[in-house]
mmCIF file of the N, C-alpha and C atoms, coordinates in Angstrom:
data_MODEL
# 
_entry.id   MODEL 
# 
loop_
_atom_site.group_PDB 
_atom_site.id 
_atom_site.type_symbol 
_atom_site.label_atom_id 
_atom_site.label_alt_id 
_atom_site.label_comp_id 
_atom_site.label_asym_id 
_atom_site.label_entity_id 
_atom_site.label_seq_id 
_atom_site.pdbx_PDB_ins_code 
_atom_site.Cartn_x 
_atom_site.Cartn_y 
_atom_site.Cartn_z 
_atom_site.occupancy 
_atom_site.B_iso_or_equiv 
_atom_site.pdbx_formal_charge 
_atom_site.auth_seq_id 
_atom_site.auth_comp_id 
_atom_site.auth_asym_id 
_atom_site.auth_atom_id 
_atom_site.pdbx_PDB_model_num 
ATOM 1   N N  . MET A 1 1  ? 0.862   -1.171  0.000   1.00 0.00 ? 1  MET A N  1 
ATOM 2   C CA . MET A 1 1  ? 0.000   0.000   0.000   1.00 0.00 ? 1  MET A CA 1 
ATOM 3   C C  . MET A 1 1  ? 0.899   1.221   0.000   1.00 0.00 ? 1  MET A C  1 
ATOM 4   N N  . LYS A 1 2  ? 0.516   2.192   -0.805  1.00 0.00 ? 2  LYS A N  1 
ATOM 5   C CA . LYS A 1 2  ? 1.293   3.408   -0.915  1.00 0.00 ? 2  LYS A CA 1 
ATOM 6   C C  . LYS A 1 2  ? 0.396   4.587   -0.538  1.00 0.00 ? 2  LYS A C  1 
ATOM 7   N N  . VAL A 1 3  ? 0.846   5.397   0.408   1.00 0.00 ? 3  VAL A N  1 
ATOM 8   C CA . VAL A 1 3  ? 0.080   6.564   0.826   1.00 0.00 ? 3  VAL A CA 1 
ATOM 9   C C  . VAL A 1 3  ? 0.881   7.797   0.450   1.00 0.00 ? 3  VAL A C  1 
ATOM 10  N N  . ASP A 1 4  ? 0.221   8.669   -0.320  1.00 0.00 ? 4  ASP A N  1 
ATOM 11  C CA . ASP A 1 4  ? 0.861   9.910   -0.741  1.00 0.00 ? 4  ASP A CA 1 
ATOM 12  C C  . ASP A 1 4  ? 0.292   11.034  0.114   1.00 0.00 ? 4  ASP A C  1 
ATOM 13  N N  . GLY A 1 5  ? 1.136   11.748  0.808   1.00 0.00 ? 5  GLY A N  1 
ATOM 14  C CA . GLY A 1 5  ? 0.677   12.795  1.720   1.00 0.00 ? 5  GLY A CA 1 
ATOM 15  C C  . GLY A 1 5  ? 0.087   13.996  1.018   1.00 0.00 ? 5  GLY A C  1 
ATOM 16  N N  . SER A 1 6  ? 0.390   14.194  -0.275  1.00 0.00 ? 6  SER A N  1 
ATOM 17  C CA . SER A 1 6  ? -0.104  15.374  -0.975  1.00 0.00 ? 6  SER A CA 1 
ATOM 18  C C  . SER A 1 6  ? -1.509  15.185  -1.533  1.00 0.00 ? 6  SER A C  1 
ATOM 19  N N  . THR A 1 7  ? -2.035  13.980  -1.502  1.00 0.00 ? 7  THR A N  1 
ATOM 20  C CA . THR A 1 7  ? -3.378  13.727  -2.015  1.00 0.00 ? 7  THR A CA 1 
ATOM 21  C C  . THR A 1 7  ? -4.239  13.107  -0.922  1.00 0.00 ? 7  THR A C  1 
ATOM 22  N N  . ASP A 1 8  ? -5.511  12.954  -1.225  1.00 0.00 ? 8  ASP A N  1 
ATOM 23  C CA . ASP A 1 8  ? -6.451  12.423  -0.242  1.00 0.00 ? 8  ASP A CA 1 
ATOM 24  C C  . ASP A 1 8  ? -6.780  10.946  -0.486  1.00 0.00 ? 8  ASP A C  1 
ATOM 25  N N  . TYR A 1 9  ? -5.947  10.216  -1.189  1.00 0.00 ? 9  TYR A N  1 
ATOM 26  C CA . TYR A 1 9  ? -6.254  8.819   -1.456  1.00 0.00 ? 9  TYR A CA 1 
ATOM 27  C C  . TYR A 1 9  ? -4.995  7.960   -1.327  1.00 0.00 ? 9  TYR A C  1 
ATOM 28  N N  . ALA A 1 10 ? -5.217  6.682   -1.181  1.00 0.00 ? 10 ALA A N  1 
ATOM 29  C CA . ALA A 1 10 ? -4.131  5.708   -1.099  1.00 0.00 ? 10 ALA A CA 1 
ATOM 30  C C  . ALA A 1 10 ? -4.308  4.699   -2.223  1.00 0.00 ? 10 ALA A C  1 
ATOM 31  N N  . THR A 1 11 ? -3.209  4.180   -2.738  1.00 0.00 ? 11 THR A N  1 
ATOM 32  C CA . THR A 1 11 ? -3.261  3.166   -3.779  1.00 0.00 ? 11 THR A CA 1 
ATOM 33  C C  . THR A 1 11 ? -2.642  1.881   -3.264  1.00 0.00 ? 11 THR A C  1 
ATOM 34  N N  . SER A 1 12 ? -3.147  0.768   -3.760  1.00 0.00 ? 12 SER A N  1 
ATOM 35  C CA . SER A 1 12 ? -2.561  -0.519  -3.406  1.00 0.00 ? 12 SER A CA 1 
ATOM 36  C C  . SER A 1 12 ? -2.492  -1.382  -4.656  1.00 0.00 ? 12 SER A C  1 
ATOM 37  N N  . THR A 1 13 ? -1.472  -2.217  -4.733  1.00 0.00 ? 13 THR A N  1 
ATOM 38  C CA . THR A 1 13 ? -1.303  -3.119  -5.861  1.00 0.00 ? 13 THR A CA 1 
ATOM 39  C C  . THR A 1 13 ? -1.310  -4.544  -5.341  1.00 0.00 ? 13 THR A C  1 
ATOM 40  N N  . PHE A 1 14 ? -1.831  -5.463  -6.169  1.00 0.00 ? 14 PHE A N  1 
ATOM 41  C CA . PHE A 1 14 ? -1.932  -6.857  -5.776  1.00 0.00 ? 14 PHE A CA 1 
ATOM 42  C C  . PHE A 1 14 ? -0.908  -7.712  -6.505  1.00 0.00 ? 14 PHE A C  1 
ATOM 43  N N  . TYR A 1 15 ? 0.129   -7.110  -7.035  1.00 0.00 ? 15 TYR A N  1 
ATOM 44  C CA . TYR A 1 15 ? 1.160   -7.830  -7.764  1.00 0.00 ? 15 TYR A CA 1 
ATOM 45  C C  . TYR A 1 15 ? 2.478   -7.111  -7.550  1.00 0.00 ? 15 TYR A C  1 
ATOM 46  N N  . TYR A 1 16 ? 3.549   -7.819  -7.819  1.00 0.00 ? 16 TYR A N  1 
ATOM 47  C CA . TYR A 1 16 ? 4.882   -7.232  -7.742  1.00 0.00 ? 16 TYR A CA 1 
ATOM 48  C C  . TYR A 1 16 ? 5.459   -7.191  -9.140  1.00 0.00 ? 16 TYR A C  1 
ATOM 49  N N  . GLY A 1 17 ? 6.149   -6.135  -9.461  1.00 0.00 ? 17 GLY A N  1 
ATOM 50  C CA . GLY A 1 17 ? 6.768   -6.017  -10.780 1.00 0.00 ? 17 GLY A CA 1 
ATOM 51  C C  . GLY A 1 17 ? 5.823   -5.380  -11.780 1.00 0.00 ? 17 GLY A C  1 
ATOM 52  N N  . GLN A 1 18 ? 5.844   -5.918  -13.000 1.00 0.00 ? 18 GLN A N  1 
ATOM 53  C CA . GLN A 1 18 ? 5.027   -5.373  -14.081 1.00 0.00 ? 18 GLN A CA 1 
ATOM 54  C C  . GLN A 1 18 ? 3.562   -5.742  -13.898 1.00 0.00 ? 18 GLN A C  1 
ATOM 55  N N  . PRO A 1 19 ? 2.652   -4.836  -14.250 1.00 0.00 ? 19 PRO A N  1 
ATOM 56  C CA . PRO A 1 19 ? 1.229   -5.182  -14.168 1.00 0.00 ? 19 PRO A CA 1 
ATOM 57  C C  . PRO A 1 19 ? 0.909   -6.339  -15.115 1.00 0.00 ? 19 PRO A C  1 
ATOM 58  N N  . PRO A 1 20 ? -0.011  -7.207  -14.740 1.00 0.00 ? 20 PRO A N  1 
ATOM 59  C CA . PRO A 1 20 ? -0.357  -8.339  -15.612 1.00 0.00 ? 20 PRO A CA 1 
ATOM 60  C C  . PRO A 1 20 ? -1.077  -7.884  -16.870 1.00 0.00 ? 20 PRO A C  1 
ATOM 61  N N  . ASN A 1 21 ? -0.954  -8.679  -17.920 1.00 0.00 ? 21 ASN A N  1 
ATOM 62  C CA . ASN A 1 21 ? -1.584  -8.370  -19.203 1.00 0.00 ? 21 ASN A CA 1 
ATOM 63  C C  . ASN A 1 21 ? -2.827  -9.229  -19.346 1.00 0.00 ? 21 ASN A C  1 
ATOM 64  N N  . TYR A 1 22 ? -3.974  -8.589  -19.422 1.00 0.00 ? 22 TYR A N  1 
ATOM 65  C CA . TYR A 1 22 ? -5.250  -9.303  -19.530 1.00 0.00 ? 22 TYR A CA 1 
ATOM 66  C C  . TYR A 1 22 ? -5.856  -9.200  -20.918 1.00 0.00 ? 22 TYR A C  1 
ATOM 67  N N  . ASP A 1 23 ? -5.055  -8.924  -21.938 1.00 0.00 ? 23 ASP A N  1 
ATOM 68  C CA . ASP A 1 23 ? -5.584  -8.810  -23.303 1.00 0.00 ? 23 ASP A CA 1 
ATOM 69  C C  . ASP A 1 23 ? -6.155  -10.129 -23.807 1.00 0.00 ? 23 ASP A C  1 
ATOM 70  N N  . TRP A 1 24 ? -5.684  -11.263 -23.292 1.00 0.00 ? 24 TRP A N  1 
ATOM 71  C CA . TRP A 1 24 ? -6.162  -12.557 -23.769 1.00 0.00 ? 24 TRP A CA 1 
ATOM 72  C C  . TRP A 1 24 ? -7.644  -12.749 -23.479 1.00 0.00 ? 24 TRP A C  1 
ATOM 73  N N  . ILE A 1 25 ? -8.178  -12.041 -22.474 1.00 0.00 ? 25 ILE A N  1 
ATOM 74  C CA . ILE A 1 25 ? -9.598  -12.165 -22.156 1.00 0.00 ? 25 ILE A CA 1 
ATOM 75  C C  . ILE A 1 25 ? -10.454 -11.658 -23.317 1.00 0.00 ? 25 ILE A C  1 
ATOM 76  N N  . TYR A 1 26 ? -10.005 -10.572 -23.956 1.00 0.00 ? 26 TYR A N  1 
ATOM 77  C CA . TYR A 1 26 ? -10.758 -10.035 -25.094 1.00 0.00 ? 26 TYR A CA 1 
ATOM 78  C C  . TYR A 1 26 ? -10.793 -11.034 -26.246 1.00 0.00 ? 26 TYR A C  1 
ATOM 79  N N  . TYR A 1 27 ? -9.692  -11.748 -26.472 1.00 0.00 ? 27 TYR A N  1 
ATOM 80  C CA . TYR A 1 27 ? -9.660  -12.746 -27.542 1.00 0.00 ? 27 TYR A CA 1 
ATOM 81  C C  . TYR A 1 27 ? -10.597 -13.904 -27.229 1.00 0.00 ? 27 TYR A C  1 
ATOM 82  N N  . VAL A 1 28 ? -10.636 -14.339 -25.990 1.00 0.00 ? 28 VAL A N  1 
ATOM 83  C CA . VAL A 1 28 ? -11.517 -15.439 -25.604 1.00 0.00 ? 28 VAL A CA 1 
ATOM 84  C C  . VAL A 1 28 ? -12.976 -15.026 -25.775 1.00 0.00 ? 28 VAL A C  1 
ATOM 85  N N  . VAL A 1 29 ? -13.320 -13.812 -25.345 1.00 0.00 ? 29 VAL A N  1 
ATOM 86  C CA . VAL A 1 29 ? -14.694 -13.320 -25.493 1.00 0.00 ? 29 VAL A CA 1 
ATOM 87  C C  . VAL A 1 29 ? -15.070 -13.215 -26.968 1.00 0.00 ? 29 VAL A C  1 
ATOM 88  N N  . ALA A 1 30 ? -14.142 -12.750 -27.811 1.00 0.00 ? 30 ALA A N  1 
ATOM 89  C CA . ALA A 1 30 ? -14.425 -12.630 -29.240 1.00 0.00 ? 30 ALA A CA 1 
ATOM 90  C C  . ALA A 1 30 ? -14.651 -13.995 -29.871 1.00 0.00 ? 30 ALA A C  1 
ATOM 91  N N  . VAL A 1 31 ? -13.839 -14.983 -29.518 1.00 0.00 ? 31 VAL A N  1 
ATOM 92  C CA . VAL A 1 31 ? -13.997 -16.317 -30.089 1.00 0.00 ? 31 VAL A CA 1 
ATOM 93  C C  . VAL A 1 31 ? -15.322 -16.933 -29.644 1.00 0.00 ? 31 VAL A C  1 
ATOM 94  N N  . VAL A 1 32 ? -15.677 -16.786 -28.386 1.00 0.00 ? 32 VAL A N  1 
ATOM 95  C CA . VAL A 1 32 ? -16.941 -17.330 -27.887 1.00 0.00 ? 32 VAL A CA 1 
ATOM 96  C C  . VAL A 1 32 ? -18.119 -16.661 -28.594 1.00 0.00 ? 32 VAL A C  1 
ATOM 97  N N  . ALA A 1 33 ? -18.045 -15.356 -28.791 1.00 0.00 ? 33 ALA A N  1 
ATOM 98  C CA . ALA A 1 33 ? -19.136 -14.648 -29.472 1.00 0.00 ? 33 ALA A CA 1 
ATOM 99  C C  . ALA A 1 33 ? -19.281 -15.130 -30.916 1.00 0.00 ? 33 ALA A C  1 
ATOM 100 N N  . VAL A 1 34 ? -18.170 -15.311 -31.618 1.00 0.00 ? 34 VAL A N  1 
ATOM 101 C CA . VAL A 1 34 ? -18.231 -15.774 -33.006 1.00 0.00 ? 34 VAL A CA 1 
ATOM 102 C C  . VAL A 1 34 ? -18.817 -17.183 -33.067 1.00 0.00 ? 34 VAL A C  1 
ATOM 103 N N  . VAL A 1 35 ? -18.389 -18.062 -32.161 1.00 0.00 ? 35 VAL A N  1 
ATOM 104 C CA . VAL A 1 35 ? -18.921 -19.423 -32.150 1.00 0.00 ? 35 VAL A CA 1 
ATOM 105 C C  . VAL A 1 35 ? -20.421 -19.417 -31.870 1.00 0.00 ? 35 VAL A C  1 
ATOM 106 N N  . MET A 1 36 ? -20.862 -18.583 -30.937 1.00 0.00 ? 36 MET A N  1 
ATOM 107 C CA . MET A 1 36 ? -22.294 -18.514 -30.631 1.00 0.00 ? 36 MET A CA 1 
ATOM 108 C C  . MET A 1 36 ? -23.092 -18.013 -31.824 1.00 0.00 ? 36 MET A C  1 
ATOM 109 N N  . ILE A 1 37 ? -22.573 -17.029 -32.543 1.00 0.00 ? 37 ILE A N  1 
ATOM 110 C CA . ILE A 1 37 ? -23.266 -16.503 -33.720 1.00 0.00 ? 37 ILE A CA 1 
ATOM 111 C C  . ILE A 1 37 ? -23.345 -17.561 -34.813 1.00 0.00 ? 37 ILE A C  1 
ATOM 112 N N  . VAL A 1 38 ? -22.236 -18.281 -35.032 1.00 0.00 ? 38 VAL A N  1 
ATOM 113 C CA . VAL A 1 38 ? -22.228 -19.320 -36.067 1.00 0.00 ? 38 VAL A CA 1 
ATOM 114 C C  . VAL A 1 38 ? -23.215 -20.426 -35.719 1.00 0.00 ? 38 VAL A C  1 
ATOM 115 N N  . VAL A 1 39 ? -23.244 -20.854 -34.469 1.00 0.00 ? 39 VAL A N  1 
ATOM 116 C CA . VAL A 1 39 ? -24.171 -21.911 -34.063 1.00 0.00 ? 39 VAL A CA 1 
ATOM 117 C C  . VAL A 1 39 ? -25.613 -21.434 -34.191 1.00 0.00 ? 39 VAL A C  1 
ATOM 118 N N  . ALA A 1 40 ? -25.887 -20.200 -33.791 1.00 0.00 ? 40 ALA A N  1 
ATOM 119 C CA . ALA A 1 40 ? -27.257 -19.684 -33.854 1.00 0.00 ? 40 ALA A CA 1 
ATOM 120 C C  . ALA A 1 40 ? -27.746 -19.549 -35.294 1.00 0.00 ? 40 ALA A C  1 
ATOM 121 N N  . THR A 1 41 ? -26.873 -19.179 -36.203 1.00 0.00 ? 41 THR A N  1 
ATOM 122 C CA . THR A 1 41 ? -27.302 -18.993 -37.592 1.00 0.00 ? 41 THR A CA 1 
ATOM 123 C C  . THR A 1 41 ? -27.299 -20.285 -38.381 1.00 0.00 ? 41 THR A C  1 
ATOM 124 N N  . SER A 1 42 ? -26.589 -21.302 -37.909 1.00 0.00 ? 42 SER A N  1 
ATOM 125 C CA . SER A 1 42 ? -26.516 -22.536 -38.682 1.00 0.00 ? 42 SER A CA 1 
ATOM 126 C C  . SER A 1 42 ? -27.560 -23.562 -38.265 1.00 0.00 ? 42 SER A C  1 
ATOM 127 N N  . ARG A 1 43 ? -28.316 -23.290 -37.222 1.00 0.00 ? 43 ARG A N  1 
ATOM 128 C CA . ARG A 1 43 ? -29.360 -24.237 -36.796 1.00 0.00 ? 43 ARG A CA 1 
ATOM 129 C C  . ARG A 1 43 ? -30.449 -24.289 -37.851 1.00 0.00 ? 43 ARG A C  1 
ATOM 130 N N  . ARG A 1 44 ? -30.819 -25.497 -38.232 1.00 0.00 ? 44 ARG A N  1 
ATOM 131 C CA . ARG A 1 44 ? -31.886 -25.642 -39.215 1.00 0.00 ? 44 ARG A CA 1 
ATOM 132 C C  . ARG A 1 44 ? -33.208 -25.757 -38.493 1.00 0.00 ? 44 ARG A C  1 
ATOM 133 N N  . ARG A 1 45 ? -34.177 -25.077 -39.006 1.00 0.00 ? 45 ARG A N  1 
ATOM 134 C CA . ARG A 1 45 ? -35.520 -25.152 -38.439 1.00 0.00 ? 45 ARG A CA 1 
ATOM 135 C C  . ARG A 1 45 ? -36.247 -26.320 -39.082 1.00 0.00 ? 45 ARG A C  1 
ATOM 136 N N  . PRO A 1 46 ? -37.117 -26.975 -38.326 1.00 0.00 ? 46 PRO A N  1 
ATOM 137 C CA . PRO A 1 46 ? -37.885 -28.075 -38.936 1.00 0.00 ? 46 PRO A CA 1 
ATOM 138 C C  . PRO A 1 46 ? -38.815 -27.514 -40.008 1.00 0.00 ? 46 PRO A C  1 
ATOM 139 N N  . PRO A 1 47 ? -39.054 -28.286 -41.047 1.00 0.00 ? 47 PRO A N  1 
ATOM 140 C CA . PRO A 1 47 ? -39.922 -27.772 -42.121 1.00 0.00 ? 47 PRO A CA 1 
ATOM 141 C C  . PRO A 1 47 ? -41.340 -27.549 -41.628 1.00 0.00 ? 47 PRO A C  1 
ATOM 142 N N  . GLN A 1 48 ? -41.925 -26.472 -42.087 1.00 0.00 ? 48 GLN A N  1 
ATOM 143 C CA . GLN A 1 48 ? -43.302 -26.148 -41.712 1.00 0.00 ? 48 GLN A CA 1 
ATOM 144 C C  . GLN A 1 48 ? -44.269 -26.952 -42.574 1.00 0.00 ? 48 GLN A C  1 
ATOM 145 N N  . THR A 1 49 ? -45.298 -27.455 -41.943 1.00 0.00 ? 49 THR A N  1 
ATOM 146 C CA . THR A 1 49 ? -46.311 -28.167 -42.708 1.00 0.00 ? 49 THR A CA 1 
ATOM 147 C C  . THR A 1 49 ? -47.246 -27.146 -43.344 1.00 0.00 ? 49 THR A C  1 
ATOM 148 N N  . PRO A 1 50 ? -47.766 -27.446 -44.523 1.00 0.00 ? 50 PRO A N  1 
ATOM 149 C CA . PRO A 1 50 ? -48.702 -26.493 -45.126 1.00 0.00 ? 50 PRO A CA 1 
ATOM 150 C C  . PRO A 1 50 ? -49.950 -26.368 -44.245 1.00 0.00 ? 50 PRO A C  1 
ATOM 151 N N  . GLY A 1 51 ? -50.326 -25.178 -43.984 1.00 0.00 ? 51 GLY A N  1 
ATOM 152 C CA . GLY A 1 51 ? -51.495 -24.959 -43.139 1.00 0.00 ? 51 GLY A CA 1 
ATOM 153 C C  . GLY A 1 51 ? -51.109 -24.688 -41.694 1.00 0.00 ? 51 GLY A C  1 
ATOM 154 N N  . GLY A 1 52 ? -49.835 -24.727 -41.364 1.00 0.00 ? 52 GLY A N  1 
ATOM 155 C CA . GLY A 1 52 ? -49.412 -24.391 -40.010 1.00 0.00 ? 52 GLY A CA 1 
ATOM 156 C C  . GLY A 1 52 ? -49.267 -25.582 -39.096 1.00 0.00 ? 52 GLY A C  1 
ATOM 157 N N  . ARG A 1 53 ? -50.370 -25.992 -38.449 1.00 0.00 ? 53 ARG A N  1 
ATOM 158 C CA . ARG A 1 53 ? -50.314 -27.061 -37.457 1.00 0.00 ? 53 ARG A CA 1 
ATOM 159 C C  . ARG A 1 53 ? -50.532 -28.420 -38.118 1.00 0.00 ? 53 ARG A C  1 
ATOM 160 N N  . PRO A 1 54 ? -49.928 -29.464 -37.549 1.00 0.00 ? 54 PRO A N  1 
ATOM 161 C CA . PRO A 1 54 ? -50.188 -30.796 -38.085 1.00 0.00 ? 54 PRO A CA 1 
ATOM 162 C C  . PRO A 1 54 ? -51.655 -31.211 -37.884 1.00 0.00 ? 54 PRO A C  1 
ATOM 163 N N  . LYS A 1 55 ? -52.112 -32.150 -38.686 1.00 0.00 ? 55 LYS A N  1 
ATOM 164 C CA . LYS A 1 55 ? -53.518 -32.575 -38.624 1.00 0.00 ? 55 LYS A CA 1 
ATOM 165 C C  . LYS A 1 55 ? -53.874 -33.140 -37.268 1.00 0.00 ? 55 LYS A C  1 
ATOM 166 N N  . TRP A 1 56 ? -52.971 -33.884 -36.643 1.00 0.00 ? 56 TRP A N  1 
ATOM 167 C CA . TRP A 1 56 ? -53.304 -34.516 -35.373 1.00 0.00 ? 56 TRP A CA 1 
ATOM 168 C C  . TRP A 1 56 ? -53.430 -33.500 -34.237 1.00 0.00 ? 56 TRP A C  1 
ATOM 169 N N  . LYS A 1 57 ? -52.987 -32.265 -34.445 1.00 0.00 ? 57 LYS A N  1 
ATOM 170 C CA . LYS A 1 57 ? -53.148 -31.223 -33.409 1.00 0.00 ? 57 LYS A CA 1 
ATOM 171 C C  . LYS A 1 57 ? -54.360 -30.342 -33.682 1.00 0.00 ? 57 LYS A C  1 
ATOM 172 N N  . ARG A 1 58 ? -55.030 -30.500 -34.814 1.00 0.00 ? 58 ARG A N  1 
ATOM 173 C CA . ARG A 1 58 ? -56.168 -29.631 -35.141 1.00 0.00 ? 58 ARG A CA 1 
ATOM 174 C C  . ARG A 1 58 ? -57.412 -30.057 -34.425 1.00 0.00 ? 58 ARG A C  1 
# 
């Protein structure tokens, strides 16, 4: 924890050395989003029967 007397706040770090790089999270989110879009658009819908509902449900 670092306290600076000239300001009204204190800062603390949870790591030593260089700050960690979290850019890989953006790549994972992008890949998951693309896969979800591809799966959602590639699903085939069952063919519709003429007249809407099947005869046994009328």
